[in-house]
C-alpha positions in Angstrom: 0.1 -0.3 0.0 1.5 3.3 -1.2 1.8 5.8 1.8 -0.7 8.1 0.4 -3.2 5.7 0.8 -2.1 4.4 4.7 -0.7 7.2 5.9 -4.0 9.0 6.9 -5.6 5.5 7.9 -5.6 3.3 11.1 -2.3 1.9 9.7 -0.3 5.3 10.1 0.5 3.9 13.6 2.9 1.6 11.9 5.2 5.0 11.2 5.9 4.6 14.7 7.0 1.2 15.2 7.6 0.2 11.9 5.3 -2.3 11.4 1.8 -3.2 12.6 -0.1 -6.6 12.9 -4.0 -6.5 12.1 -6.1 -9.6 11.8 -3.0 -11.9 12.4 -1.3 -10.3 9.3 2.0 -8.5 9.9 2.4 -5.2 7.9 6.1 -3.4 7.8 7.3 -0.6 6.2 9.9 -0.5 3.4 11.4 1.9 1.4 11.8 1.7 -2.6 14.4 -0.9 -2.4 12.4 -3.3 -0.2 14.3 -2.7 2.9 12.1 -2.8 5.9 12.5 0.6 8.4 14.7 -1.0 10.9 17.2 -1.9 7.9 17.0 1.9 6.9 17.3 2.8 10.5 20.8 1.0 10.8 21.9 2.4 7.4 20.8 6.1 8.4 22.7 5.7 11.7 26.0 4.5 10.2 25.6 7.5 7.4 24.8 10.1 10.2 21.4 11.0 8.9 18.4 11.6 11.2 15.7 9.8 9.2 15.4 6.5 8.2 13.6 7.3 4.9 14.1 10.7 3.7 10.8 13.1 3.0 9.7 12.7 -0.7 11.3 9.1 -0.8 8.7 6.5 -1.4 7.5 4.4 1.7 5.0 1.7 1.3 3.3 -0.7 3.7 3.2 -4.3 2.8 2.4 -7.7 4.1 5.7 -9.1 5.6 5.3 -12.2 3.4 5.7 -10.1 0.4 9.0 -8.3 1.1 11.3 -11.1 -0.9 9.3 -10.4 -3.8 9.2 -6.7 -3.3 13.0 -6.7 -3.2 13.5 -9.0 -6.5 10.7 -7.3 -8.6 11.3 -3.7 -7.6 8.7 -1.3 -6.6 7.0 -0.3 -9.7 6.5 -4.0 -10.7 5.4 -5.1 -7.4 2.5 -2.5 -7.3 1.7 -3.3 -11.1 1.0 -6.9 -9.7 -1.0 -5.6 -6.6 -3.2 -3.7 -8.8 -3.5 -6.5 -11.2 -4.9 -8.7 -7.9 -2.3 -11.1 -7.8 -1.9 -13.3 -4.6 1.0 -14.2 -2.8 1.5 -17.6 -4.6 0.9 -16.0 -8.1 3.6 -13.7 -7.6 6.2 -16.3 -6.2 5.4 -18.2 -9.3 6.1 -15.1 -11.7 9.4 -14.4 -9.8 10.8 -18.0 -9.9 9.5 -18.3 -13.9 11.2 -14.7 -14.5 14.1 -15.8 -12.9 14.2 -19.4 -14.4 14.2 -17.9 -17.9 16.8 -15.7 -17.1 19.0 -18.5 -16.1 18.3 -20.4 -19.2 19.1 -17.4 -21.4 22.5 -16.9 -19.7 23.1 -20.8 -19.5 
């Protein structure tokens, strides 16, 4: 869920904790690379930055189970798949097919 949708909703409490659990589903805030807020905070601290995710940078709230897919395909493709209505299993299949084809072509 893009920030513009979750920032002014009951999900907005996630911005204080980096995550929220609703109905047994754990949602996490990720940056455009799919790194969760805790990873971003550690990087910011090492770099001497105040903010884990700088203002203006995209940050999305996603079901934690989808994080590996978000990281592999990138933000734009992930959002495209969500808008298509793909479920977790379908996304996993697409990622595996995509990477299997890449290996075959390179092989």
